[in-house]
PyMOL Python script that loads the backbone (N, CA, C, O; Angstrom):
from pymol import cmd

cmd.read_pdbstr("""\
ATOM      1  N   MET A   1      -5.537 100.587  68.730  1.00  0.00           N
ATOM      2  CA  MET A   1      -5.065 100.692  67.443  1.00  0.00           C
ATOM      3  C   MET A   1      -3.888 101.382  67.215  1.00  0.00           C
ATOM      4  O   MET A   1      -2.822 100.962  66.766  1.00  0.00           O
ATOM      5  N   VAL A   2      -4.267 102.708  67.649  1.00  0.00           N
ATOM      6  CA  VAL A   2      -2.845 103.619  67.500  1.00  0.00           C
ATOM      7  C   VAL A   2      -1.813 103.447  68.409  1.00  0.00           C
ATOM      8  O   VAL A   2      -0.780 104.059  68.139  1.00  0.00           O
ATOM      9  N   TRP A   3      -1.823 102.794  69.385  1.00  0.00           N
ATOM     10  CA  TRP A   3      -0.785 102.259  70.463  1.00  0.00           C
ATOM     11  C   TRP A   3       0.115 101.366  69.664  1.00  0.00           C
ATOM     12  O   TRP A   3       1.336 101.512  69.596  1.00  0.00           O
ATOM     13  N   GLU A   4      -0.701 100.263  68.959  1.00  0.00           N
ATOM     14  CA  GLU A   4      -0.122  99.548  67.954  1.00  0.00           C
ATOM     15  C   GLU A   4       0.833  99.902  67.180  1.00  0.00           C
ATOM     16  O   GLU A   4       1.999  99.515  67.110  1.00  0.00           O
ATOM     17  N   LEU A   5       0.057 100.929  66.405  1.00  0.00           N
ATOM     18  CA  LEU A   5       1.027 101.562  65.283  1.00  0.00           C
ATOM     19  C   LEU A   5       2.392 102.094  65.769  1.00  0.00           C
ATOM     20  O   LEU A   5       3.480 101.903  65.226  1.00  0.00           O
ATOM     21  N   LEU A   6       2.102 102.883  67.032  1.00  0.00           N
ATOM     22  CA  LEU A   6       3.118 103.727  67.661  1.00  0.00           C
ATOM     23  C   LEU A   6       4.299 102.435  68.054  1.00  0.00           C
ATOM     24  O   LEU A   6       5.506 102.651  67.943  1.00  0.00           O
ATOM     25  N   ALA A   7       3.805 101.224  68.474  1.00  0.00           N
ATOM     26  CA  ALA A   7       4.703 100.444  69.090  1.00  0.00           C
ATOM     27  C   ALA A   7       5.347  99.555  67.686  1.00  0.00           C
ATOM     28  O   ALA A   7       6.323  98.842  67.922  1.00  0.00           O
ATOM     29  N   VAL A   8       4.999  99.581  66.747  1.00  0.00           N
ATOM     30  CA  VAL A   8       5.296  99.156  65.440  1.00  0.00           C
ATOM     31  C   VAL A   8       6.655 100.040  64.900  1.00  0.00           C
ATOM     32  O   VAL A   8       7.797  99.665  64.636  1.00  0.00           O
ATOM     33  N   TRP A   9       6.114 101.162  64.865  1.00  0.00           N
ATOM     34  CA  TRP A   9       6.999 102.349  64.497  1.00  0.00           C
ATOM     35  C   TRP A   9       8.406 102.158  65.348  1.00  0.00           C
ATOM     36  O   TRP A   9       9.490 101.951  64.803  1.00  0.00           O
ATOM     37  N   ALA A  10       8.231 102.250  66.596  1.00  0.00           N
ATOM     38  CA  ALA A  10       8.938 102.253  67.749  1.00  0.00           C
ATOM     39  C   ALA A  10      10.157 101.246  67.612  1.00  0.00           C
ATOM     40  O   ALA A  10      11.362 101.464  67.739  1.00  0.00           O
ATOM     41  N   ILE A  11       9.526 100.167  67.337  1.00  0.00           N
ATOM     42  CA  ILE A  11      10.411  98.714  67.188  1.00  0.00           C
ATOM     43  C   ILE A  11      11.210  98.899  65.948  1.00  0.00           C
ATOM     44  O   ILE A  11      12.436  98.819  66.019  1.00  0.00           O
ATOM     45  N   VAL A  12      10.581  99.155  64.749  1.00  0.00           N
ATOM     46  CA  VAL A  12      11.115  99.705  63.564  1.00  0.00           C
ATOM     47  C   VAL A  12      12.442 100.671  63.719  1.00  0.00           C
ATOM     48  O   VAL A  12      13.585 100.336  63.409  1.00  0.00           O
ATOM     49  N   ALA A  13      12.102 101.759  64.188  1.00  0.00           N
ATOM     50  CA  ALA A  13      13.193 102.647  64.413  1.00  0.00           C
ATOM     51  C   ALA A  13      14.318 102.173  65.301  1.00  0.00           C
ATOM     52  O   ALA A  13      15.506 102.406  65.077  1.00  0.00           O
ATOM     53  N   ALA A  14      13.872 101.524  66.277  1.00  0.00           N
ATOM     54  CA  ALA A  14      14.843 100.971  67.256  1.00  0.00           C
ATOM     55  C   ALA A  14      15.771 100.017  66.440  1.00  0.00           C
ATOM     56  O   ALA A  14      16.996 100.044  66.555  1.00  0.00           O
ATOM     57  N   ALA A  15      15.108  99.188  65.623  1.00  0.00           N
ATOM     58  CA  ALA A  15      16.003  98.231  65.002  1.00  0.00           C
ATOM     59  C   ALA A  15      17.015  98.715  63.647  1.00  0.00           C
ATOM     60  O   ALA A  15      18.019  98.104  63.280  1.00  0.00           O
ATOM     61  N   ILE A  16      16.479  99.928  63.048  1.00  0.00           N
ATOM     62  CA  ILE A  16      17.166 100.636  62.449  1.00  0.00           C
ATOM     63  C   ILE A  16      18.283 101.415  63.015  1.00  0.00           C
ATOM     64  O   ILE A  16      19.388 101.315  62.480  1.00  0.00           O
ATOM     65  N   VAL A  17      18.146 102.047  63.860  1.00  0.00           N
ATOM     66  CA  VAL A  17      19.133 102.777  64.749  1.00  0.00           C
ATOM     67  C   VAL A  17      20.384 101.772  65.311  1.00  0.00           C
ATOM     68  O   VAL A  17      21.579 102.068  65.273  1.00  0.00           O
ATOM     69  N   TRP A  18      19.841 100.583  65.810  1.00  0.00           N
ATOM     70  CA  TRP A  18      20.477  99.585  66.208  1.00  0.00           C
ATOM     71  C   TRP A  18      21.576  99.200  64.949  1.00  0.00           C
ATOM     72  O   TRP A  18      22.788  99.340  65.112  1.00  0.00           O
ATOM     73  N   PHE A  19      21.016  98.726  63.748  1.00  0.00           N
ATOM     74  CA  PHE A  19      21.634  98.251  62.689  1.00  0.00           C
ATOM     75  C   PHE A  19      22.838  99.457  62.186  1.00  0.00           C
ATOM     76  O   PHE A  19      23.950  99.130  61.773  1.00  0.00           O
ATOM     77  N   VAL A  20      22.380 100.858  62.311  1.00  0.00           N
ATOM     78  CA  VAL A  20      22.927 101.686  61.772  1.00  0.00           C
ATOM     79  C   VAL A  20      24.401 101.838  62.980  1.00  0.00           C
ATOM     80  O   VAL A  20      25.513 102.079  62.512  1.00  0.00           O
ATOM     81  N   ARG A  21      24.270 101.720  64.006  1.00  0.00           N
ATOM     82  CA  ARG A  21      25.225 101.856  64.925  1.00  0.00           C
ATOM     83  C   ARG A  21      26.186 100.475  64.835  1.00  0.00           C
ATOM     84  O   ARG A  21      27.412 100.441  64.942  1.00  0.00           O
ATOM     85  N   ASP A  22      25.472  99.596  64.657  1.00  0.00           N
ATOM     86  CA  ASP A  22      26.471  98.126  64.821  1.00  0.00           C
ATOM     87  C   ASP A  22      27.319  98.163  63.312  1.00  0.00           C
ATOM     88  O   ASP A  22      28.439  97.657  63.242  1.00  0.00           O
ATOM     89  N   GLU A  23      26.764  98.718  62.289  1.00  0.00           N
ATOM     90  CA  GLU A  23      27.691  98.899  60.874  1.00  0.00           C
ATOM     91  C   GLU A  23      28.602  99.965  60.985  1.00  0.00           C
ATOM     92  O   GLU A  23      29.557 100.009  60.210  1.00  0.00           O
ATOM     93  N   ARG A  24      28.417 100.942  61.954  1.00  0.00           N
ATOM     94  CA  ARG A  24      29.700 102.170  62.309  1.00  0.00           C
ATOM     95  C   ARG A  24      30.397 101.250  63.034  1.00  0.00           C
ATOM     96  O   ARG A  24      31.506 101.035  62.546  1.00  0.00           O
ATOM     97  N   ARG A  25      30.153 100.631  64.018  1.00  0.00           N
ATOM     98  CA  ARG A  25      31.140  99.924  64.985  1.00  0.00           C
ATOM     99  C   ARG A  25      31.947  99.146  64.102  1.00  0.00           C
ATOM    100  O   ARG A  25      33.171  99.275  64.129  1.00  0.00           O
ATOM    101  N   ALA A  26      31.298  98.226  63.198  1.00  0.00           N
ATOM    102  CA  ALA A  26      32.282  97.222  62.388  1.00  0.00           C
ATOM    103  C   ALA A  26      33.008  97.748  61.632  1.00  0.00           C
ATOM    104  O   ALA A  26      34.085  97.182  61.444  1.00  0.00           O
ATOM    105  N   GLN A  27      32.750  98.936  60.946  1.00  0.00           N
ATOM    106  CA  GLN A  27      33.598  99.687  60.066  1.00  0.00           C
ATOM    107  C   GLN A  27      34.718 100.297  60.694  1.00  0.00           C
ATOM    108  O   GLN A  27      35.829 100.326  60.165  1.00  0.00           O
ATOM    109  N   LEU A  28      34.403 100.892  62.052  1.00  0.00           N
ATOM    110  CA  LEU A  28      35.695 101.164  62.758  1.00  0.00           C
ATOM    111  C   LEU A  28      36.619 100.210  63.043  1.00  0.00           C
ATOM    112  O   LEU A  28      37.823 100.407  62.881  1.00  0.00           O
ATOM    113  N   GLU A  29      36.095  99.044  63.514  1.00  0.00           N
ATOM    114  CA  GLU A  29      37.019  98.048  63.790  1.00  0.00           C
ATOM    115  C   GLU A  29      38.075  97.585  62.576  1.00  0.00           C
ATOM    116  O   GLU A  29      39.295  97.501  62.713  1.00  0.00           O
ATOM    117  N   LYS A  30      37.306  97.298  61.333  1.00  0.00           N
ATOM    118  CA  LYS A  30      37.890  97.266  60.270  1.00  0.00           C
ATOM    119  C   LYS A  30      38.925  98.290  59.880  1.00  0.00           C
ATOM    120  O   LYS A  30      39.938  97.868  59.323  1.00  0.00           O
ATOM    121  N   LEU A  31      38.789  99.698  60.122  1.00  0.00           N
ATOM    122  CA  LEU A  31      39.765 100.744  60.071  1.00  0.00           C
ATOM    123  C   LEU A  31      40.765 100.367  61.148  1.00  0.00           C
ATOM    124  O   LEU A  31      41.933 100.237  60.782  1.00  0.00           O
ATOM    125  N   LYS A  32      40.485 100.185  62.355  1.00  0.00           N
ATOM    126  CA  LYS A  32      41.525  99.802  63.387  1.00  0.00           C
ATOM    127  C   LYS A  32      42.435  98.971  63.180  1.00  0.00           C
ATOM    128  O   LYS A  32      43.607  99.077  63.538  1.00  0.00           O
ATOM    129  N   GLU A  33      41.813  97.865  62.433  1.00  0.00           N
ATOM    130  CA  GLU A  33      42.890  96.538  62.269  1.00  0.00           C
ATOM    131  C   GLU A  33      43.454  97.018  60.909  1.00  0.00           C
ATOM    132  O   GLU A  33      44.539  96.458  60.752  1.00  0.00           O
ATOM    133  N   ARG A  34      43.163  97.829  59.857  1.00  0.00           N
ATOM    134  CA  ARG A  34      43.903  98.064  58.901  1.00  0.00           C
ATOM    135  C   ARG A  34      44.911  99.037  59.253  1.00  0.00           C
ATOM    136  O   ARG A  34      46.016  98.917  58.724  1.00  0.00           O
ATOM    137  N   ALA A  35      44.686 100.057  60.127  1.00  0.00           N
ATOM    138  CA  ALA A  35      45.826 101.096  60.779  1.00  0.00           C
ATOM    139  C   ALA A  35      46.806 100.069  61.471  1.00  0.00           C
ATOM    140  O   ALA A  35      48.014 100.259  61.326  1.00  0.00           O
ATOM    141  N   ARG A  36      46.364  98.997  62.211  1.00  0.00           N
ATOM    142  CA  ARG A  36      47.249  98.377  62.929  1.00  0.00           C
ATOM    143  C   ARG A  36      48.231  97.661  62.182  1.00  0.00           C
ATOM    144  O   ARG A  36      49.415  97.679  62.516  1.00  0.00           O
ATOM    145  N   ARG A  37      47.731  96.916  61.006  1.00  0.00           N
ATOM    146  CA  ARG A  37      48.340  96.234  60.024  1.00  0.00           C
ATOM    147  C   ARG A  37      49.446  97.200  59.268  1.00  0.00           C
ATOM    148  O   ARG A  37      50.572  96.865  58.901  1.00  0.00           O
ATOM    149  N   TYR A  38      48.908  98.302  59.155  1.00  0.00           N
ATOM    150  CA  TYR A  38      49.959  99.262  58.293  1.00  0.00           C
ATOM    151  C   TYR A  38      51.134  99.767  59.137  1.00  0.00           C
ATOM    152  O   TYR A  38      52.263  99.944  58.679  1.00  0.00           O
ATOM    153  N   ALA A  39      50.748 100.000  60.493  1.00  0.00           N
ATOM    154  CA  ALA A  39      51.458 100.545  61.368  1.00  0.00           C
ATOM    155  C   ALA A  39      52.751  99.463  61.811  1.00  0.00           C
ATOM    156  O   ALA A  39      53.897  99.823  62.079  1.00  0.00           O
ATOM    157  N   THR A  40      52.339  98.326  61.811  1.00  0.00           N
ATOM    158  CA  THR A  40      53.183  97.182  62.360  1.00  0.00           C
ATOM    159  C   THR A  40      53.722  96.249  61.343  1.00  0.00           C
ATOM    160  O   THR A  40      54.670  95.510  61.609  1.00  0.00           O
ATOM    161  N   GLY A  41      53.156  96.264  60.213  1.00  0.00           N
ATOM    162  CA  GLY A  41      53.620  95.288  59.218  1.00  0.00           C
ATOM    163  C   GLY A  41      54.860  95.313  58.817  1.00  0.00           C
ATOM    164  O   GLY A  41      55.232  96.448  58.519  1.00  0.00           O
ATOM    165  N   PRO A  42      55.767  94.359  58.677  1.00  0.00           N
ATOM    166  CA  PRO A  42      57.202  94.550  58.251  1.00  0.00           C
ATOM    167  C   PRO A  42      57.604  95.113  56.647  1.00  0.00           C
ATOM    168  O   PRO A  42      58.741  95.217  56.186  1.00  0.00           O
ATOM    169  N   ALA A  43      56.341  95.427  55.984  1.00  0.00           N
ATOM    170  CA  ALA A  43      56.468  95.857  54.700  1.00  0.00           C
ATOM    171  C   ALA A  43      56.672  97.238  54.794  1.00  0.00           C
ATOM    172  O   ALA A  43      57.365  97.853  53.984  1.00  0.00           O
ATOM    173  N   TRP A  44      56.023  97.824  55.874  1.00  0.00           N
ATOM    174  CA  TRP A  44      56.048  99.266  56.142  1.00  0.00           C
ATOM    175  C   TRP A  44      57.133  99.885  57.146  1.00  0.00           C
ATOM    176  O   TRP A  44      57.349 101.052  57.474  1.00  0.00           O
ATOM    177  N   ARG A  45      57.693  98.763  57.488  1.00  0.00           N
ATOM    178  CA  ARG A  45      58.787  99.503  58.693  1.00  0.00           C
ATOM    179  C   ARG A  45      60.010 100.044  57.851  1.00  0.00           C
ATOM    180  O   ARG A  45      60.455  99.579  56.802  1.00  0.00           O
ATOM    181  N   HIS A  46      60.429 101.105  58.545  1.00  0.00           N
ATOM    182  CA  HIS A  46      61.766 101.967  58.081  1.00  0.00           C
ATOM    183  C   HIS A  46      62.992 101.033  58.487  1.00  0.00           C
ATOM    184  O   HIS A  46      63.191 100.709  59.658  1.00  0.00           O
ATOM    185  N   HIS A  47      63.701 100.676  57.550  1.00  0.00           N
ATOM    186  CA  HIS A  47      64.817 100.065  57.773  1.00  0.00           C
ATOM    187  C   HIS A  47      66.041 100.860  57.857  1.00  0.00           C
ATOM    188  O   HIS A  47      66.392 101.528  56.884  1.00  0.00           O
ATOM    189  N   VAL A  48      66.738 100.844  58.968  1.00  0.00           N
ATOM    190  CA  VAL A  48      67.813 101.965  59.170  1.00  0.00           C
ATOM    191  C   VAL A  48      69.154 101.222  59.136  1.00  0.00           C
ATOM    192  O   VAL A  48      69.576 100.723  60.179  1.00  0.00           O
ATOM    193  N   GLU A  49      69.894 101.117  57.908  1.00  0.00           N
ATOM    194  CA  GLU A  49      71.412 100.376  58.028  1.00  0.00           C
ATOM    195  C   GLU A  49      72.142 101.061  59.073  1.00  0.00           C
ATOM    196  O   GLU A  49      71.990 102.253  59.340  1.00  0.00           O
ATOM    197  N   PRO A  50      72.954 100.258  59.667  1.00  0.00           N
ATOM    198  CA  PRO A  50      73.863 100.757  60.593  1.00  0.00           C
ATOM    199  C   PRO A  50      75.272 101.345  59.658  1.00  0.00           C
ATOM    200  O   PRO A  50      75.656 100.773  58.638  1.00  0.00           O
ATOM    201  N   ALA A  51      75.822 102.385  60.140  1.00  0.00           N
ATOM    202  CA  ALA A  51      76.697 103.217  59.724  1.00  0.00           C
ATOM    203  C   ALA A  51      77.791 102.421  58.949  1.00  0.00           C
ATOM    204  O   ALA A  51      78.133 102.713  57.803  1.00  0.00           O
ATOM    205  N   HIS A  52      78.406 101.199  59.811  1.00  0.00           N
ATOM    206  CA  HIS A  52      79.452 100.621  59.248  1.00  0.00           C
ATOM    207  C   HIS A  52      78.991  99.492  58.223  1.00  0.00           C
ATOM    208  O   HIS A  52      79.912  98.868  57.695  1.00  0.00           O
ATOM    209  N   ALA A  53      77.889  99.199  57.924  1.00  0.00           N
ATOM    210  CA  ALA A  53      77.515  98.223  56.957  1.00  0.00           C
ATOM    211  C   ALA A  53      77.901  98.620  55.676  1.00  0.00           C
ATOM    212  O   ALA A  53      78.383  97.693  55.024  1.00  0.00           O
ATOM    213  N   ALA A  54      77.851  99.613  55.147  1.00  0.00           N
ATOM    214  CA  ALA A  54      78.216 100.233  53.962  1.00  0.00           C
ATOM    215  C   ALA A  54      79.242 101.138  53.919  1.00  0.00           C
ATOM    216  O   ALA A  54      79.163 102.078  54.710  1.00  0.00           O
ATOM    217  N   PRO A  55      80.247 101.079  53.137  1.00  0.00           N
ATOM    218  CA  PRO A  55      81.370 102.093  53.114  1.00  0.00           C
ATOM    219  C   PRO A  55      80.964 103.344  52.322  1.00  0.00           C
ATOM    220  O   PRO A  55      80.498 103.321  51.183  1.00  0.00           O
ATOM    221  N   MET A  56      81.155 104.236  52.927  1.00  0.00           N
ATOM    222  CA  MET A  56      81.118 105.554  52.239  1.00  0.00           C
ATOM    223  C   MET A  56      81.563 105.845  51.024  1.00  0.00           C
ATOM    224  O   MET A  56      82.785 105.786  50.890  1.00  0.00           O
ATOM    225  N   PRO A  57      80.878 106.165  50.027  1.00  0.00           N
ATOM    226  CA  PRO A  57      81.386 106.311  48.588  1.00  0.00           C
ATOM    227  C   PRO A  57      82.633 107.668  48.656  1.00  0.00           C
ATOM    228  O   PRO A  57      82.461 108.694  49.315  1.00  0.00           O
ATOM    229  N   THR A  58      83.681 107.414  47.946  1.00  0.00           N
ATOM    230  CA  THR A  58      84.636 108.521  48.043  1.00  0.00           C
ATOM    231  C   THR A  58      84.049 109.659  46.974  1.00  0.00           C
ATOM    232  O   THR A  58      83.581 109.285  45.899  1.00  0.00           O
ATOM    233  N   PRO A  59      84.099 110.958  47.305  1.00  0.00           N
ATOM    234  CA  PRO A  59      83.802 111.936  46.498  1.00  0.00           C
ATOM    235  C   PRO A  59      84.594 111.959  45.226  1.00  0.00           C
ATOM    236  O   PRO A  59      85.817 111.823  45.241  1.00  0.00           O
ATOM    237  N   GLN A  60      83.921 112.126  44.150  1.00  0.00           N
ATOM    238  CA  GLN A  60      84.670 112.329  43.022  1.00  0.00           C
ATOM    239  C   GLN A  60      85.179 113.521  42.747  1.00  0.00           C
ATOM    240  O   GLN A  60      84.275 114.352  42.668  1.00  0.00           O
ATOM    241  N   PRO A  61      86.509 114.084  42.520  1.00  0.00           N
ATOM    242  CA  PRO A  61      86.970 115.480  42.145  1.00  0.00           C
ATOM    243  C   PRO A  61      86.007 116.258  41.094  1.00  0.00           C
ATOM    244  O   PRO A  61      85.678 115.841  39.984  1.00  0.00           O
ATOM    245  N   VAL A  62      85.650 117.421  41.670  1.00  0.00           N
ATOM    246  CA  VAL A  62      85.161 118.251  40.683  1.00  0.00           C
ATOM    247  C   VAL A  62      85.971 119.170  40.042  1.00  0.00           C
ATOM    248  O   VAL A  62      86.784 119.830  40.689  1.00  0.00           O
ATOM    249  N   THR A  63      85.806 119.325  38.488  1.00  0.00           N
ATOM    250  CA  THR A  63      86.493 120.332  37.699  1.00  0.00           C
ATOM    251  C   THR A  63      86.137 121.742  38.275  1.00  0.00           C
ATOM    252  O   THR A  63      84.960 121.933  38.579  1.00  0.00           O
ATOM    253  N   GLU A  64      86.805 122.479  38.406  1.00  0.00           N
ATOM    254  CA  GLU A  64      86.309 123.883  38.661  1.00  0.00           C
ATOM    255  C   GLU A  64      85.930 124.532  37.367  1.00  0.00           C
ATOM    256  O   GLU A  64      86.740 124.343  36.459  1.00  0.00           O
ATOM    257  N   ARG A  65      84.893 125.247  37.083  1.00  0.00           N
ATOM    258  CA  ARG A  65      84.621 126.085  36.262  1.00  0.00           C
ATOM    259  C   ARG A  65      84.394 127.372  36.433  1.00  0.00           C
ATOM    260  O   ARG A  65      83.550 127.553  37.310  1.00  0.00           O
ATOM    261  N   LYS A  66      84.863 128.499  35.880  1.00  0.00           N
ATOM    262  CA  LYS A  66      84.462 130.011  36.055  1.00  0.00           C
ATOM    263  C   LYS A  66      82.955 130.159  35.846  1.00  0.00           C
ATOM    264  O   LYS A  66      82.357 129.456  35.032  1.00  0.00           O
ATOM    265  N   ALA A  67      82.389 131.028  36.548  1.00  0.00           N
ATOM    266  CA  ALA A  67      81.236 131.256  36.815  1.00  0.00           C
ATOM    267  C   ALA A  67      80.687 132.008  35.394  1.00  0.00           C
ATOM    268  O   ALA A  67      79.489 131.972  35.115  1.00  0.00           O
ATOM    269  N   GLN A  68      81.578 132.623  34.609  1.00  0.00           N
ATOM    270  CA  GLN A  68      81.332 133.444  33.573  1.00  0.00           C
ATOM    271  C   GLN A  68      81.319 132.792  32.236  1.00  0.00           C
ATOM    272  O   GLN A  68      80.877 133.255  31.184  1.00  0.00           O
ATOM    273  N   GLU A  69      82.049 131.286  32.521  1.00  0.00           N
ATOM    274  CA  GLU A  69      81.915 130.185  31.407  1.00  0.00           C
ATOM    275  C   GLU A  69      80.639 129.606  30.913  1.00  0.00           C
ATOM    276  O   GLU A  69      79.885 129.195  31.795  1.00  0.00           O
ATOM    277  N   LEU A  70      80.246 129.490  29.685  1.00  0.00           N
ATOM    278  CA  LEU A  70      79.050 128.737  29.321  1.00  0.00           C
ATOM    279  C   LEU A  70      79.522 127.835  28.497  1.00  0.00           C
ATOM    280  O   LEU A  70      80.400 127.999  27.649  1.00  0.00           O
ATOM    281  N   THR A  71      78.808 126.670  28.803  1.00  0.00           N
ATOM    282  CA  THR A  71      78.804 125.708  27.868  1.00  0.00           C
ATOM    283  C   THR A  71      78.047 125.929  26.387  1.00  0.00           C
ATOM    284  O   THR A  71      77.078 126.684  26.311  1.00  0.00           O
ATOM    285  N   ALA A  72      78.563 125.211  25.217  1.00  0.00           N
ATOM    286  CA  ALA A  72      77.955 125.378  24.331  1.00  0.00           C
ATOM    287  C   ALA A  72      76.327 125.374  24.090  1.00  0.00           C
ATOM    288  O   ALA A  72      75.714 126.322  23.600  1.00  0.00           O
ATOM    289  N   ILE A  73      75.846 124.363  24.443  1.00  0.00           N
ATOM    290  CA  ILE A  73      74.306 124.454  24.648  1.00  0.00           C
ATOM    291  C   ILE A  73      73.543 125.853  25.521  1.00  0.00           C
ATOM    292  O   ILE A  73      72.398 126.279  25.370  1.00  0.00           O
ATOM    293  N   GLN A  74      74.470 126.286  26.323  1.00  0.00           N
ATOM    294  CA  GLN A  74      73.830 127.249  27.132  1.00  0.00           C
ATOM    295  C   GLN A  74      74.018 128.410  25.948  1.00  0.00           C
ATOM    296  O   GLN A  74      72.969 128.960  25.613  1.00  0.00           O
ATOM    297  N   ARG A  75      75.256 128.849  25.268  1.00  0.00           N
ATOM    298  CA  ARG A  75      75.339 129.692  24.265  1.00  0.00           C
ATOM    299  C   ARG A  75      74.556 129.755  23.445  1.00  0.00           C
ATOM    300  O   ARG A  75      74.276 130.880  23.032  1.00  0.00           O
ATOM    301  N   LYS A  76      73.893 128.608  22.880  1.00  0.00           N
ATOM    302  CA  LYS A  76      73.027 128.507  21.830  1.00  0.00           C
ATOM    303  C   LYS A  76      71.459 128.924  22.362  1.00  0.00           C
ATOM    304  O   LYS A  76      70.691 129.690  21.780  1.00  0.00           O
ATOM    305  N   PHE A  77      71.291 128.429  23.227  1.00  0.00           N
ATOM    306  CA  PHE A  77      69.882 128.716  24.128  1.00  0.00           C
ATOM    307  C   PHE A  77      69.820 130.223  24.229  1.00  0.00           C
ATOM    308  O   PHE A  77      68.845 130.841  23.803  1.00  0.00           O
ATOM    309  N   LEU A  78      71.045 130.920  24.891  1.00  0.00           N
ATOM    310  CA  LEU A  78      70.880 132.254  25.069  1.00  0.00           C
ATOM    311  C   LEU A  78      70.952 133.078  23.671  1.00  0.00           C
ATOM    312  O   LEU A  78      70.662 134.274  23.645  1.00  0.00           O
ATOM    313  N   GLU A  79      71.303 132.459  22.662  1.00  0.00           N
ATOM    314  CA  GLU A  79      71.666 133.178  21.502  1.00  0.00           C
ATOM    315  C   GLU A  79      70.207 133.395  20.931  1.00  0.00           C
ATOM    316  O   GLU A  79      69.705 134.461  20.574  1.00  0.00           O
ATOM    317  N   GLU A  80      69.527 131.866  20.929  1.00  0.00           N
ATOM    318  CA  GLU A  80      68.160 131.869  20.519  1.00  0.00           C
ATOM    319  C   GLU A  80      67.160 132.731  21.299  1.00  0.00           C
ATOM    320  O   GLU A  80      66.187 133.137  20.664  1.00  0.00           O
ATOM    321  N   VAL A  81      67.273 133.068  22.606  1.00  0.00           N
ATOM    322  CA  VAL A  81      66.502 133.988  23.289  1.00  0.00           C
ATOM    323  C   VAL A  81      66.493 135.165  22.900  1.00  0.00           C
ATOM    324  O   VAL A  81      65.400 135.721  22.790  1.00  0.00           O
ATOM    325  N   ARG A  82      67.754 135.906  22.570  1.00  0.00           N
ATOM    326  CA  ARG A  82      68.041 136.990  22.060  1.00  0.00           C
ATOM    327  C   ARG A  82      67.254 137.433  20.744  1.00  0.00           C
ATOM    328  O   ARG A  82      66.508 138.384  20.510  1.00  0.00           O
ATOM    329  N   ARG A  83      67.733 136.327  19.952  1.00  0.00           N
ATOM    330  CA  ARG A  83      67.052 136.172  18.706  1.00  0.00           C
ATOM    331  C   ARG A  83      65.742 136.656  18.828  1.00  0.00           C
ATOM    332  O   ARG A  83      65.400 137.687  18.249  1.00  0.00           O
ATOM    333  N   GLN A  84      64.918 135.952  19.587  1.00  0.00           N
ATOM    334  CA  GLN A  84      63.392 135.887  19.486  1.00  0.00           C
ATOM    335  C   GLN A  84      62.985 137.147  20.309  1.00  0.00           C
ATOM    336  O   GLN A  84      61.808 137.509  20.330  1.00  0.00           O
ATOM    337  N   GLY A  85      63.791 137.698  20.867  1.00  0.00           N
ATOM    338  CA  GLY A  85      63.487 138.797  21.700  1.00  0.00           C
ATOM    339  C   GLY A  85      62.551 138.529  23.020  1.00  0.00           C
ATOM    340  O   GLY A  85      61.604 139.273  23.274  1.00  0.00           O
ATOM    341  N   LEU A  86      62.877 137.470  23.792  1.00  0.00           N
ATOM    342  CA  LEU A  86      62.070 137.170  25.069  1.00  0.00           C
ATOM    343  C   LEU A  86      62.788 137.821  26.083  1.00  0.00           C
ATOM    344  O   LEU A  86      62.394 137.770  27.248  1.00  0.00           O
TER     345      LEU A  86
END
""", "prot")
cmd.dss("prot")
cmd.show_as("cartoon", "prot")
cmd.util.cbc("prot")
cmd.orient("prot")
């Protein structure tokens, strides 16, 4: 009688272990498939345009401004900071 209970529990334990291992394997297979699709799918590829495809934009001339010159909004901000004592 005892050996029958042990046999039943051994079968139950083996079935549970088999189920858990199979579920893990299935999850890993799904993850591998998702990773393969992510890595090789056309929506995720980095497209590098050739240098000759689009002309380089011409740089716009920059007006030089002295470092000591402040704009009106900068002056107002500094005056407000001085007034508040921050």
